[in-house]
One Martini backbone bead per residue (centre of mass of N, CA, C, O) as a GRO file, in nm:
protein
   33
    1UNK     BB    1   0.389   0.806   0.306
    2UNK     BB    2   0.169   0.945   0.498
    3UNK     BB    3   0.365   1.023   0.729
    4UNK     BB    4   0.569   1.238   0.574
    5UNK     BB    5   0.371   1.449   0.460
    6UNK     BB    6   0.306   1.645   0.698
    7UNK     BB    7   0.597   1.727   0.742
    8UNK     BB    8   0.643   1.881   0.479
    9UNK     BB    9   0.412   2.085   0.527
   10UNK     BB   10   0.539   2.199   0.787
   11UNK     BB   11   0.804   2.302   0.663
   12UNK     BB   12   0.636   2.401   0.424
   13UNK     BB   13   0.451   2.677   0.342
   14UNK     BB   14   0.426   2.680   0.056
   15UNK     BB   15   0.201   2.534  -0.155
   16UNK     BB   16   0.322   2.524  -0.432
   17UNK     BB   17   0.597   2.416  -0.352
   18UNK     BB   18   0.504   2.177  -0.182
   19UNK     BB   19   0.342   2.036  -0.402
   20UNK     BB   20   0.570   1.996  -0.602
   21UNK     BB   21   0.759   1.846  -0.415
   22UNK     BB   22   0.569   1.624  -0.333
   23UNK     BB   23   0.519   1.510  -0.611
   24UNK     BB   24   0.815   1.449  -0.679
   25UNK     BB   25   0.869   1.268  -0.438
   26UNK     BB   26   0.639   1.066  -0.488
   27UNK     BB   27   0.730   0.979  -0.766
   28UNK     BB   28   1.014   0.885  -0.683
   29UNK     BB   29   0.917   0.683  -0.473
   30UNK     BB   30   0.748   0.505  -0.668
   31UNK     BB   31   0.988   0.444  -0.862
   32UNK     BB   32   1.169   0.318  -0.645
   33UNK     BB   33   0.963   0.089  -0.540
   0.00000   0.00000   0.00000
């Protein structure tokens, strides 16, 4: 989970958008696991 986090931040420049996307992805990932 911490491994692909920096990658997402690298791809997405906007902090707000990246933060929201990251949170949504993380939540979905946690729910899926």
